Backbone as CSV, one residue per row, in Angstrom:
resi,resn,N_x,N_y,N_z,CA_x,CA_y,CA_z,C_x,C_y,C_z
1,MET,227.416,83.481,74.214,228.403,83.759,74.758,229.165,85.056,74.722
2,SER,229.485,85.671,75.459,230.135,87.097,75.387,231.619,87.203,74.818
3,ARG,231.929,88.150,74.126,233.218,88.283,73.482,234.263,88.438,74.594
4,LEU,235.489,87.990,73.978,236.479,88.228,75.077,237.684,88.968,74.369
5,LEU,238.718,89.027,75.048,239.660,89.764,74.681,240.276,89.160,73.187
6,HIS,240.814,90.250,72.311,241.095,89.846,70.924,240.151,89.076,70.119
7,ARG,238.787,89.434,70.391,237.586,89.197,69.395,237.632,87.172,69.759
8,ASP,238.085,86.773,70.679,238.100,85.260,71.064,236.730,85.282,71.543
9,THR,236.121,84.052,71.219,234.948,83.598,71.890,235.046,82.757,72.929
10,VAL,236.117,81.867,73.093,236.363,81.053,74.088,237.780,81.105,74.849
11,PRO,237.663,81.181,76.380,238.617,81.718,77.079,239.824,80.676,76.753
12,PRO,241.196,80.920,77.020,242.269,79.813,77.079,241.707,78.568,77.867
13,VAL,242.192,77.617,77.432,241.676,76.307,78.277,242.960,75.849,78.994
14,PRO,242.803,75.796,80.451,243.968,75.599,81.398,244.412,74.132,80.875
15,ALA,246.081,73.813,81.323,246.344,72.665,81.262,245.841,71.957,82.469
16,ALA,245.822,72.638,83.419,245.165,71.901,84.873,244.680,73.163,85.801
17,GLU,243.847,72.836,86.581,243.225,73.772,87.628,243.401,72.921,88.811
18,LEU,243.785,74.005,89.935,243.787,73.191,91.364,243.454,74.281,92.294
19,THR,243.055,73.870,93.513,242.631,74.925,94.592,243.704,74.837,95.700
20,ALA,244.358,76.272,95.878,245.211,76.470,96.647,244.135,76.813,98.158
21,ARG,245.123,76.382,99.143,244.370,76.761,100.592,245.290,78.052,101.299
22,SER,244.464,78.815,101.556,245.201,79.878,102.060,245.158,79.986,103.716
23,ALA,245.904,80.795,104.580,246.214,80.758,106.017,244.989,80.492,106.551
24,ASP,243.779,81.118,105.936,242.632,81.002,106.794,241.507,80.000,106.628
25,GLY,242.320,79.311,105.523,241.173,78.055,105.245,240.385,78.407,103.907
26,SER,240.558,79.605,103.365,239.974,79.995,102.124,240.471,79.409,100.855
27,ARG,239.689,78.910,100.110,239.970,77.890,98.935,240.030,79.114,97.593
28,ILE,241.503,79.059,96.997,241.954,79.883,96.017,241.831,79.213,94.738
29,HIS,240.953,79.769,93.753,241.030,78.972,92.446,242.191,79.128,91.621
30,VAL,242.882,78.266,91.070,244.129,78.422,90.480,243.680,77.810,88.909
31,GLU,244.408,78.475,87.904,244.563,77.916,86.417,246.065,77.711,85.997
32,LEU,246.336,76.859,85.616,247.981,76.305,85.378,247.672,76.252,83.550
33,HIS,248.776,76.914,82.644,248.617,77.029,81.588,249.745,76.602,80.957
34,GLY,250.295,75.989,79.703,251.513,75.772,79.200,252.212,74.869,79.851
35,PRO,253.387,74.661,79.249,254.405,73.509,79.734,254.774,73.540,80.948
36,GLU,254.363,72.344,81.823,254.848,72.359,83.156,256.234,72.802,83.376
37,ASP,257.573,72.202,82.565,258.709,72.734,82.738,259.122,73.983,82.410
38,ALA,258.147,74.878,81.666,258.946,76.275,81.051,258.932,77.228,82.125
39,PRO,259.365,78.187,81.774,259.879,79.352,82.710,258.341,79.931,83.100
40,ALA,258.295,80.208,84.643,257.098,80.193,85.271,256.788,81.992,85.209
41,VAL,255.170,82.225,85.073,254.881,83.598,85.306,253.642,83.412,86.062
42,VAL,253.474,84.077,87.088,252.371,84.287,87.824,251.465,85.631,87.975
43,LEU,250.175,85.472,87.373,249.229,86.437,87.080,248.477,86.686,88.532
44,ALA,248.415,87.967,88.824,247.258,88.343,89.928,246.475,89.686,89.384
45,HIS,245.339,89.292,89.385,244.178,90.147,88.550,244.016,91.242,89.775
46,GLY,243.134,92.388,89.528,242.841,93.376,90.176,241.506,93.207,90.980
47,TRP,240.933,94.494,91.333,239.377,94.701,91.839,238.522,94.677,90.890
48,THR,237.743,93.682,91.351,236.268,93.267,90.525,236.370,92.756,89.019
49,CYS,237.862,91.984,88.824,238.232,91.295,87.741,238.325,89.557,88.325
50,ASN,238.747,88.989,87.399,239.317,87.820,87.500,240.241,87.067,86.397
51,THR,240.478,85.866,86.376,241.578,85.229,85.378,241.293,85.566,83.977
52,ARG,240.293,85.650,83.881,239.633,86.107,82.189,240.305,87.577,81.843
53,PHE,240.849,88.160,82.798,241.348,89.527,82.262,242.622,89.618,81.885
54,TRP,243.403,88.172,81.922,244.687,88.270,81.465,244.731,87.280,80.379
55,ASP,243.268,86.868,79.706,243.494,86.179,78.604,244.452,86.546,77.220
56,ALA,244.586,87.753,77.157,245.646,87.731,75.988,247.209,87.725,76.304
57,GLN,247.562,87.974,77.662,248.807,87.333,78.118,248.717,85.978,78.080
58,ILE,247.760,85.044,78.740,247.712,83.585,78.810,247.938,83.186,77.145
59,ARG,247.208,83.497,76.432,247.463,83.024,75.062,248.587,82.985,74.351
60,ASP,249.139,84.094,74.713,250.714,84.424,74.031,251.755,83.612,74.965
61,LEU,251.647,83.711,76.279,252.768,83.464,76.939,252.812,81.788,77.102
62,ALA,251.585,81.231,77.400,251.157,79.758,77.283,252.016,78.765,76.147
63,ALA,252.328,79.455,75.226,253.069,78.663,74.068,254.481,78.195,74.809
64,ASP,254.931,78.948,75.585,256.338,78.818,76.056,256.798,79.103,77.403
65,HIS,255.800,79.341,78.154,255.965,79.508,79.527,254.688,78.472,80.286
66,ARG,254.983,78.545,81.809,254.210,77.792,82.690,253.495,79.210,83.252
67,VAL,252.103,79.284,82.644,251.341,80.387,83.204,250.531,80.128,84.505
68,ILE,250.619,80.985,85.339,249.954,80.626,86.694,249.163,81.780,86.852
69,ALA,247.827,81.644,86.715,246.740,82.676,87.149,245.689,82.151,88.082
70,TYR,245.102,83.420,89.038,244.085,82.794,90.189,243.414,83.811,90.407
71,ASP,242.281,83.432,90.750,241.121,84.392,91.224,241.508,84.811,92.457
72,GLN,241.113,86.059,92.522,241.479,86.836,94.121,240.274,86.539,94.833
73,ARG,240.243,86.196,96.335,239.176,86.000,97.142,237.888,86.918,96.660
74,GLY,236.939,85.920,96.401,235.614,86.434,96.210,235.312,87.194,94.600
75,HIS,236.181,86.815,93.838,236.398,87.104,92.324,236.523,85.987,91.928
76,GLY,235.626,85.663,90.577,235.718,84.774,89.675,235.200,83.171,90.404
77,LEU,236.307,82.394,90.326,235.713,81.088,90.808,236.198,80.976,92.261
78,THR,236.962,81.957,92.921,237.217,81.515,94.206,236.376,82.322,95.210
79,PRO,235.629,81.550,96.161,234.637,82.010,96.899,234.736,83.117,97.665
80,GLU,233.962,83.761,98.069,233.799,85.008,99.262,234.423,84.371,100.430
81,PRO,235.336,85.141,101.331,235.664,84.521,102.354,234.919,84.839,103.413
82,ALA,235.311,84.313,104.848,234.270,84.362,105.939,234.514,85.917,106.407
83,PRO,233.417,86.521,107.304,233.827,87.599,107.810,235.027,88.099,108.267
84,GLY,235.748,89.070,107.853,236.982,89.616,108.261,237.891,88.912,107.533
85,GLY,237.650,88.639,106.448,238.364,87.984,105.383,238.786,88.842,104.358
86,TYR,238.750,90.161,104.477,239.022,90.996,103.350,240.114,91.942,104.098
87,SER,241.374,91.888,103.543,242.433,92.720,104.073,243.639,92.589,103.235
88,THR,244.609,93.400,103.487,245.759,93.134,102.528,246.851,92.253,102.792
89,ASN,246.647,91.626,104.425,247.253,90.529,104.825,246.609,89.261,104.064
90,ALA,245.230,89.272,103.955,244.591,88.220,103.291,245.198,87.809,101.905
91,LEU,245.290,89.056,101.130,245.859,88.992,99.761,247.272,88.220,99.859
92,ALA,248.219,88.896,101.036,249.350,88.300,100.970,249.276,86.857,101.213
93,ASP,248.547,86.400,102.026,248.319,85.142,102.403,247.730,84.263,100.941
94,ASP,247.035,84.813,100.399,246.631,83.867,99.183,247.658,83.971,98.243
95,LEU,248.310,84.953,97.872,249.662,84.952,96.962,250.683,83.843,97.277
96,GLU,251.042,83.524,98.722,252.022,82.861,99.289,251.345,81.446,99.198
97,ALA,250.152,81.237,99.474,249.400,79.826,99.097,249.367,79.523,97.561
98,VAL,249.420,80.581,96.641,249.353,80.043,95.334,250.585,79.417,94.742
99,LEU,251.753,80.484,95.316,252.807,80.214,95.008,253.440,78.788,95.533
100,ALA,252.997,78.449,96.881,253.461,77.086,97.465,252.884,76.219,96.899
101,ALA,251.516,76.096,96.435,250.820,75.016,95.588,251.214,74.808,94.266
102,THR,252.086,75.953,93.310,252.407,75.639,92.105,253.537,75.648,91.750
103,LEU,254.292,76.109,92.630,255.848,76.179,92.123,256.578,75.284,93.433
104,ALA,257.547,74.477,92.824,258.327,73.742,93.803,259.468,74.489,94.618
105,PRO,260.033,73.875,95.678,260.631,74.695,96.636,261.952,75.335,95.532
106,GLY,262.166,76.668,95.771,263.301,77.024,95.187,263.192,77.938,93.753
107,ARG,261.805,77.010,93.030,261.593,77.397,91.716,261.053,78.986,91.758
108,ARG,261.683,79.794,90.726,261.341,81.149,90.750,260.539,81.697,89.381
109,ALA,259.694,82.625,89.525,258.864,82.943,88.251,258.955,84.439,88.523
110,VAL,258.441,84.966,87.440,258.028,86.438,87.524,256.654,86.660,87.723
111,LEU,256.041,87.553,88.756,255.053,87.824,89.198,254.496,89.178,88.554
112,ALA,253.405,89.206,87.963,252.889,90.197,87.428,251.678,90.524,87.959
113,GLY,251.505,91.804,88.526,250.061,92.256,89.301,249.491,93.246,88.648
114,HIS,247.990,93.522,88.345,247.599,94.705,87.689,246.640,95.174,88.932
115,SER,246.858,96.414,89.385,245.790,97.129,90.221,245.833,96.431,91.616
116,MET,244.818,95.971,91.942,244.697,95.276,93.460,245.884,93.725,93.340
117,GLY,245.998,93.484,92.104,247.169,92.443,92.312,248.421,92.843,92.207
118,GLY,248.731,94.345,91.979,249.812,94.844,92.278,249.964,95.151,93.715
119,MET,248.913,95.361,94.374,248.825,95.830,95.656,249.231,94.302,96.271
120,THR,248.785,93.353,95.879,248.869,91.942,96.629,250.353,91.808,96.578
121,VAL,251.019,91.928,95.514,252.542,91.612,95.655,253.197,92.947,96.536
122,MET,252.785,93.833,97.002,253.570,94.755,97.650,253.095,94.516,98.971
123,ALA,251.979,94.035,99.269,251.308,93.333,100.710,252.250,92.261,101.061
124,ALA,252.921,91.356,100.109,253.642,90.175,100.238,254.956,90.435,100.117
125,ALA,255.342,91.767,99.828,256.771,92.006,99.683,257.932,91.067,100.718
126,ALA,257.614,91.286,102.068,258.303,90.522,102.989,258.345,89.216,103.325
127,ARG,257.337,88.695,102.543,256.949,87.408,103.216,257.859,86.339,102.868
128,PRO,258.284,85.117,103.082,259.054,84.383,102.727,258.650,83.636,101.401
129,GLY,257.434,83.423,101.268,257.186,82.931,100.091,257.428,83.700,98.882
130,LEU,257.152,84.805,99.179,257.494,85.741,97.751,259.208,85.816,97.344
131,ARG,259.854,85.946,98.642,261.213,85.997,98.362,261.788,84.661,97.908
132,GLU,261.029,83.810,98.267,261.873,82.507,97.791,261.403,82.294,96.121
133,HIS,260.147,82.836,95.685,259.748,82.288,94.597,259.736,83.436,93.571
134,ALA,260.215,84.814,94.028,259.870,85.661,92.968,261.397,86.308,92.338
135,ALA,261.492,85.901,91.230,262.674,86.373,90.329,262.678,87.961,89.894
136,ALA,261.497,88.145,89.628,261.299,89.866,89.029,259.748,90.155,89.377
137,VAL,259.022,91.241,89.289,257.988,91.643,89.444,257.495,92.638,88.449
138,LEU,256.311,92.703,87.652,255.702,93.753,87.057,254.626,94.206,87.628
139,LEU,254.660,95.343,87.842,253.436,96.308,88.587,252.719,96.976,87.374
140,CYS,251.435,96.722,87.384,250.477,97.430,86.008,249.667,98.340,86.791
141,SER,249.665,99.464,86.547,248.461,100.417,86.658,248.157,100.006,88.289
142,THR,248.926,100.326,89.155,248.668,100.172,90.509,249.129,101.426,91.579
143,GLY,248.891,101.380,92.510,249.201,102.391,93.823,249.522,101.806,94.939
144,SER,250.090,102.221,96.031,250.468,102.083,97.093,249.913,102.499,98.344
145,THR,249.376,104.025,98.047,248.473,104.518,99.130,247.936,105.738,98.625
146,ARG,247.005,106.531,99.491,246.134,107.571,98.896,245.351,107.348,97.577
147,LEU,244.941,106.336,97.408,243.793,105.924,96.173,242.830,106.921,96.205
148,ALA,242.235,107.134,97.203,240.912,108.041,97.170,241.207,109.574,96.855
149,ALA,242.528,109.957,97.360,242.821,111.150,97.327,243.456,111.499,95.740
150,GLU,244.179,110.637,95.292,244.487,110.866,93.948,243.657,110.418,92.802
151,ALA,242.727,109.607,92.983,241.903,109.239,91.595,241.297,110.286,91.438
152,ARG,240.984,110.238,89.929,240.443,111.520,89.166,239.377,111.256,88.373
153,VAL,238.660,109.805,88.889,237.373,109.611,88.197,236.265,110.832,88.211
154,LEU,236.217,111.261,89.551,235.152,112.378,89.589,235.687,113.589,89.299
155,PRO,234.987,114.730,88.147,235.579,115.634,87.664,235.494,116.867,88.660
156,LEU,236.259,116.593,89.813,236.046,117.794,90.670,237.736,118.187,90.974
157,ARG,238.026,119.217,91.455,239.408,119.911,92.063,239.861,118.686,93.182
158,ALA,241.087,118.382,93.386,241.481,117.796,94.171,241.315,118.443,95.649
159,GLY,240.958,117.728,96.741,240.778,118.119,98.192,239.848,117.206,98.744
160,ALA,239.318,117.695,99.746,238.702,116.794,100.705,237.454,116.394,100.481
161,LEU,236.770,117.165,99.805,235.499,116.947,99.067,235.331,115.515,98.099
162,ARG,236.521,115.767,97.128,236.612,114.578,96.122,236.789,113.496,96.612
163,THR,237.783,113.750,97.890,238.426,112.390,98.071,237.133,111.409,98.967
164,ARG,236.266,112.497,99.800,235.405,111.691,100.516,234.284,111.167,99.806
165,ILE,233.909,111.846,98.560,233.029,111.400,97.572,233.720,110.102,96.873
166,THR,234.829,109.857,96.450,235.583,108.911,95.921,235.806,107.625,96.731
167,THR,235.556,107.867,98.043,235.610,106.828,99.021,234.473,106.183,99.238
168,ALA,233.347,107.100,99.163,231.896,106.853,99.055,231.823,105.731,97.650
169,VAL,232.167,106.126,96.734,232.154,105.330,95.235,232.581,104.035,95.513
170,LEU,234.023,104.140,95.962,234.701,102.817,96.072,233.808,101.903,97.034
171,GLY,233.077,102.157,97.984,232.497,101.256,98.797,230.824,101.201,98.493
172,ALA,230.508,101.966,97.370,229.086,101.810,97.300,228.330,100.651,96.970
173,LYS,227.238,100.253,97.567,226.593,99.154,97.649,225.415,98.791,96.451
174,ALA,225.313,99.804,95.740,224.468,99.727,94.552,225.214,98.936,93.344
175,PRO,224.086,97.887,93.001,224.222,96.775,92.020,224.840,97.798,90.705
176,LEU,225.947,97.267,89.983,226.287,97.607,88.756,225.197,97.463,87.602
177,GLY,224.354,96.379,87.610,223.402,96.288,86.627,223.939,95.560,85.042
178,PRO,222.929,95.382,84.456,223.182,94.621,83.092,224.468,95.632,82.495
179,VAL,225.064,94.680,81.548,226.048,95.323,80.562,225.374,96.014,79.500
180,ASN,225.305,97.403,79.088,224.514,97.961,78.125,225.069,99.030,77.565
181,PRO,224.781,99.702,76.606,225.395,100.755,76.075,225.864,102.037,77.037
182,VAL,224.852,102.135,78.195,225.257,103.121,79.252,226.261,102.719,80.150
183,SER,226.107,101.564,80.356,227.115,100.919,81.562,228.662,100.675,80.889
184,ARG,228.803,100.483,79.625,230.191,100.275,79.040,230.475,101.736,78.716
185,LYS,229.742,102.880,78.461,230.103,104.094,78.256,230.866,104.665,79.889
186,ILE,230.131,104.317,80.854,230.720,104.765,82.144,231.853,103.827,82.568
187,LEU,231.991,102.432,82.257,233.218,102.064,82.451,234.404,102.502,81.752
188,LYS,233.999,102.594,80.367,235.103,103.242,79.744,235.701,104.694,80.107
189,TYR,234.688,105.359,80.335,235.334,106.608,81.108,236.058,106.483,82.200
190,ALA,235.778,105.579,83.202,236.312,105.275,84.607,237.852,104.709,84.585
191,THR,237.718,103.666,83.589,238.817,102.874,83.678,239.722,102.608,82.443
192,MET,239.319,103.259,81.278,239.953,102.967,80.298,240.268,104.379,79.039
193,GLY,241.031,104.343,78.534,241.649,105.331,77.544,240.381,105.913,76.294
194,ALA,240.445,106.945,76.176,239.561,107.498,75.097,239.249,106.395,73.951
195,GLY,240.551,105.791,73.382,240.658,105.321,72.261,240.356,103.709,72.298
196,SER,240.073,103.328,73.393,239.928,101.787,73.645,238.889,101.209,72.584
197,ALA,239.116,99.971,72.094,238.362,99.440,70.938,237.099,98.944,71.469
198,PRO,236.067,99.066,71.063,234.619,98.548,71.681,234.473,97.182,72.153
199,ASP,235.406,96.231,71.373,235.307,95.071,71.917,236.192,94.824,73.259
200,ARG,237.166,95.607,73.228,237.925,95.312,74.528,237.307,96.218,75.556
201,VAL,236.400,97.311,75.352,235.695,97.682,76.630,234.490,96.874,77.017
202,ASP,233.793,96.155,75.840,233.050,95.039,76.277,233.580,93.959,76.900
203,ALA,234.681,93.710,76.853,235.265,92.573,77.486,235.374,93.022,79.070
204,CYS,236.206,94.253,79.196,236.311,94.609,80.620,235.115,94.738,81.284
205,ALA,233.828,95.445,80.571,232.629,95.698,81.251,231.948,94.076,81.896
206,ARG,231.906,93.152,80.926,231.551,91.702,81.264,232.388,91.378,82.353
207,ILE,233.609,91.547,82.730,234.393,91.127,83.588,234.123,91.524,84.923
208,VAL,234.114,92.940,84.946,233.897,93.736,86.112,232.292,93.658,86.872
209,HIS,231.368,93.496,85.588,230.322,93.259,86.006,229.667,91.997,86.619
210,SER,230.583,91.053,86.587,230.422,89.655,87.039,230.875,89.473,88.424
211,CYS,231.564,90.827,88.745,232.174,90.484,90.099,231.019,90.514,91.314
212,PRO,230.928,89.593,92.133,229.909,89.513,93.417,229.993,91.023,93.983
213,ARG,228.703,91.466,94.370,228.566,92.788,95.025,229.041,92.996,96.189
214,ARG,229.255,91.898,97.069,229.677,91.927,98.482,231.300,91.992,98.372
215,ALA,231.897,91.017,97.256,233.457,91.275,97.170,233.713,92.698,96.658
216,ARG,233.065,93.181,95.754,233.439,94.593,95.143,233.420,95.684,96.159
217,VAL,232.322,95.708,97.170,232.162,96.620,98.212,233.279,96.047,99.395
218,GLU,233.321,95.205,99.787,234.316,94.929,100.762,235.725,95.274,100.490
219,TRP,236.390,94.883,99.099,237.475,95.224,98.739,237.737,96.779,98.515
220,GLY,236.533,97.442,98.088,236.357,98.647,97.958,236.914,99.668,99.240
221,HIS,236.287,98.950,100.206,236.752,99.389,101.492,238.047,99.537,102.005
222,VAL,238.773,98.351,101.538,240.172,98.225,101.801,240.992,99.109,100.962
223,LEU,240.487,99.237,99.862,241.329,99.931,98.813,241.311,101.385,99.144
224,ALA,240.001,101.958,100.093,240.005,103.210,100.471,240.998,103.702,101.437
225,GLU,241.256,102.725,102.252,242.337,102.868,103.500,243.513,102.365,103.029
226,LEU,244.016,101.996,102.027,245.469,101.206,101.715,246.569,102.270,102.162
227,ASP,247.353,101.577,102.473,248.780,101.969,102.938,249.886,101.233,102.589
228,LEU,250.415,100.819,101.433,251.520,99.845,101.460,252.733,100.415,100.828
229,ALA,252.995,101.815,101.615,254.383,102.302,101.263,255.561,101.622,101.826
230,ALA,255.393,100.984,102.799,256.334,100.219,103.287,256.677,98.811,102.547
231,GLY,255.406,98.353,102.168,255.738,97.270,101.420,256.485,97.404,99.963
232,VAL,256.193,98.587,99.219,257.224,98.939,97.951,258.574,98.848,98.609
233,ARG,259.121,99.418,99.480,260.411,99.614,100.110,260.908,98.130,100.581
234,GLU,259.743,96.865,100.644,260.429,95.784,100.992,260.722,94.858,99.804
235,LEU,260.111,95.379,98.573,259.973,94.682,97.671,261.484,94.537,97.009
236,ARG,262.471,93.641,97.675,263.982,93.723,97.034,264.182,92.632,96.123
237,VAL,263.369,92.813,94.823,263.530,92.002,93.568,263.504,92.753,92.635
238,PRO,264.153,92.375,91.443,263.886,93.580,90.272,262.542,93.577,90.067
239,THR,262.075,94.988,89.792,260.622,95.298,89.627,260.575,96.607,88.550
240,ALA,259.546,96.016,87.649,259.403,97.023,86.786,258.047,97.652,86.958
241,VAL,257.435,98.649,86.662,256.278,99.493,86.592,255.716,99.780,85.349
242,ILE,254.315,99.625,85.047,253.784,100.158,83.789,252.564,100.789,84.358
243,ALA,252.265,102.117,83.545,251.055,102.759,83.928,250.698,103.434,82.578
244,GLY,249.410,103.807,82.598,248.800,104.455,81.331,248.513,105.910,81.823
245,THR,248.979,106.758,80.916,248.808,107.946,81.203,247.681,108.704,81.111
246,ASP,246.608,107.980,80.977,245.322,108.519,81.198,244.376,107.741,82.040
247,ASP,245.092,107.015,83.097,244.764,106.168,84.171,243.962,106.987,85.278
248,ARG,242.378,107.047,85.376,242.049,108.075,86.243,241.723,107.343,87.494
249,LEU,241.939,105.995,87.830,241.784,105.349,89.187,243.057,105.292,89.828
250,THR,244.231,104.953,89.178,245.607,104.959,89.495,246.285,105.794,88.896
251,PRO,246.087,107.227,88.959,246.991,108.157,88.115,248.558,107.802,88.217
252,PRO,248.975,108.033,87.087,250.502,107.901,87.066,251.435,108.422,88.111
253,VAL,250.896,109.259,88.668,251.531,109.601,89.979,251.929,108.773,91.241
254,HIS,250.880,107.530,90.866,251.392,106.445,91.927,252.500,105.610,91.118
255,ALA,252.399,105.427,90.082,253.586,104.759,89.460,254.925,105.394,89.625
256,ARG,254.975,106.666,89.590,256.224,107.687,89.618,256.466,107.320,90.933
257,ALA,255.848,107.226,91.989,256.275,107.417,93.395,256.694,105.931,93.768
258,ILE,255.975,104.740,93.052,256.237,103.264,93.288,257.653,103.008,92.849
259,ALA,257.781,103.817,91.532,259.186,103.364,90.760,260.325,104.082,91.650
260,ALA,260.147,105.145,92.283,261.398,106.138,92.831,261.614,105.307,93.995
261,ALA,260.746,104.672,94.643,261.044,103.761,95.928,261.484,102.577,96.010
262,LEU,261.497,101.870,94.914,261.732,100.551,94.804,263.135,100.241,95.191
263,PRO,263.581,99.322,95.745,264.981,98.987,96.259,265.746,98.558,94.988
264,VAL,265.041,97.686,94.149,265.633,97.285,92.926,264.732,97.820,91.614
265,GLY,264.725,99.002,91.257,263.632,99.450,90.183,264.246,99.317,88.939
266,LEU,263.459,98.743,88.052,263.640,98.793,86.479,263.122,99.526,85.921
267,GLY,262.941,100.699,86.572,262.062,101.958,85.667,260.587,101.810,85.359
268,LEU,260.013,102.827,84.691,258.807,103.324,84.694,258.412,103.162,82.993
269,THR,257.430,102.456,82.629,257.043,102.818,81.420,255.608,103.316,81.393
270,GLU,255.618,104.327,80.695,254.350,105.276,80.600,253.718,104.872,79.427
271,LEU,252.201,104.175,79.219,251.895,104.010,77.966,250.978,105.072,77.497
272,ALA,251.134,105.939,76.517,250.482,106.944,76.017,248.898,106.798,75.611
273,GLY,248.171,107.652,76.285,246.465,107.373,75.923,245.838,106.263,76.537
274,MET,246.698,105.483,77.563,246.171,103.940,78.003,245.427,104.391,79.346
275,GLY,244.269,103.641,79.670,243.793,104.170,81.013,244.275,103.203,82.148
276,HIS,243.159,102.624,82.738,243.702,101.768,84.238,243.753,100.332,83.462
277,MET,243.166,99.749,82.448,243.215,98.547,82.433,244.353,98.117,81.273
278,THR,245.594,98.557,81.465,246.671,98.300,80.597,246.733,96.942,79.992
279,PRO,246.524,95.629,80.838,246.660,94.544,80.251,245.836,94.365,79.040
280,VAL,244.399,94.844,79.223,243.758,94.693,77.976,243.757,95.821,77.183
281,GLU,243.749,97.101,77.452,243.918,98.012,76.639,245.424,97.912,75.711
282,ALA,246.599,97.463,76.322,248.025,97.479,75.624,248.573,96.080,75.891
283,PRO,247.832,94.954,75.282,248.268,93.597,75.529,249.832,93.360,75.338
284,GLU,249.979,93.838,74.071,251.080,93.520,73.513,252.542,94.245,74.176
285,ALA,252.270,95.301,74.789,253.194,95.924,75.531,253.407,95.368,77.125
286,VAL,252.097,94.789,77.664,252.390,94.462,78.716,253.099,93.187,78.714
287,THR,252.775,92.142,77.643,253.086,90.717,77.414,254.614,90.784,77.028
288,ALA,254.684,91.814,76.308,256.492,92.025,76.035,257.365,92.235,77.059
289,LYS,256.796,93.110,78.053,257.728,93.776,79.412,257.616,92.031,80.388
290,ILE,256.595,91.214,80.326,256.628,89.939,81.165,257.830,89.117,80.491
291,ARG,257.676,89.094,78.943,258.609,88.107,78.400,260.345,88.506,78.913
292,GLU,260.173,89.958,78.624,261.481,90.616,78.842,262.043,90.129,80.252
293,LEU,261.172,90.436,81.188,261.807,89.758,82.355,261.898,88.492,82.817
294,VAL,261.134,87.576,82.047,261.834,85.978,81.908,262.904,85.969,81.612
295,THR,263.076,86.323,80.367,264.316,86.412,79.751,265.402,86.865,80.504
296,ARG,265.335,87.785,81.279,266.274,88.504,81.984,266.693,87.703,83.250
297,TYR,265.549,87.189,84.024,265.745,86.733,85.359,265.104,85.284,85.771
298,VAL,264.697,84.724,84.668,264.155,83.244,84.969,264.833,82.312,83.990
299,ALA,265.088,82.774,82.603,265.454,82.066,81.788,266.504,80.794,82.172
300,THR,267.497,81.116,83.065,268.287,80.079,83.436,267.680,78.854,84.095
301,GLY,266.595,78.704,84.187,265.898,77.553,84.771,265.085,77.008,83.586
302,THR,265.257,76.925,82.418,264.516,76.598,81.364,264.816,75.231,81.306
303,ALA,263.658,74.526,80.908,263.524,73.065,80.568,264.818,72.613,79.843
304,ALA,265.140,73.400,78.699,266.099,72.844,77.758,267.659,72.633,78.736
305,GLU,267.940,73.756,79.518,269.046,73.683,80.371,269.135,72.486,81.578
306,ARG,268.000,72.444,82.003,267.625,71.069,82.761,267.911,69.511,82.179
307,LYS,267.647,69.753,80.743,267.524,68.401,80.303,269.126,68.270,80.024
308,ALA,269.675,69.428,79.431,271.055,69.621,79.103,272.010,69.085,80.321
309,GLY,271.762,69.355,81.459,272.367,68.906,82.634,272.093,67.709,83.227
310,THR,270.905,67.132,82.555,270.758,65.681,82.989,271.519,64.864,82.050
311,ALA,271.597,65.224,80.884,272.261,64.538,79.806,273.691,64.217,79.947
312,GLU,274.279,65.493,80.567,275.812,65.539,81.230,275.966,64.473,82.241
313,LYS,274.964,64.540,83.326,275.137,63.574,84.109,274.976,62.017,83.754
314,GLU,274.243,62.087,82.744,274.179,60.636,82.172,275.398,60.353,81.338
315,ASP,276.214,61.238,80.633,277.320,60.680,80.093,278.256,60.550,81.116
316,VAL,278.525,61.159,82.445,279.490,60.816,83.249,279.357,59.582,83.906
317,ALA,278.304,59.084,84.152,277.681,58.162,84.768,278.004,56.706,83.602
């Protein structure tokens, strides 16, 4: 069995699992961790990843939060969609389906999205489901537009040539192959900071290499043409942004643009020396930001307060 985050050999065991049905009938695999009546957090992973990407956050938060993590379509235990099922609208549909399946009407949560997970939140910004259930949002290492033009994975001068080659790489059909020293080195260069610990590089490599090729390619095409600038302006809930200063896939220029355009922005945290995989590279910082948002925007709905309210009603009776 491969090593996972923080040298744990076994992923967190969910309290429950369920399948949410998206608008087009796609089945979305969802994990539920932690106490059912605790403050809720929803985690949306990025391109080529799966729920295991959030293991560090799940282990910490599940002690006193209801943690909801799901596999994006075509990733992890969520099947690939039918033809035509890859789009930002589909991502928004899936998130709405997960929220409806896991949160009671009116119950609010902190939504955290990494990379394509952040794009999912931006795509769903104007959706009724998000506006009903999102108390606050954390966007990690993501962008809203011009991903191919701004990416710095290729050591070329910015311009049309680099953009064309980057677009081709995003949609490349070649298999990633096995995880070995060479593939780990390539993944580290492209997605992580130079100081990333070997076990965290290995964990990311195993997650990314497990992504089905068709899903990787199809979502790569979507990302190459991404334009969610309007979604950023529609994200009318308190939103914090985190980015790694050494992110080559979605350089900090994206995070700065998003933070500047948010209607209810809570500021940008730039993590020195970190790359694109911030929840893995800097798990303590990402988890702390999620906890901060929960405390500030969701804590009024805790189980303790609901129990206190029930006791008061019983006393009156």
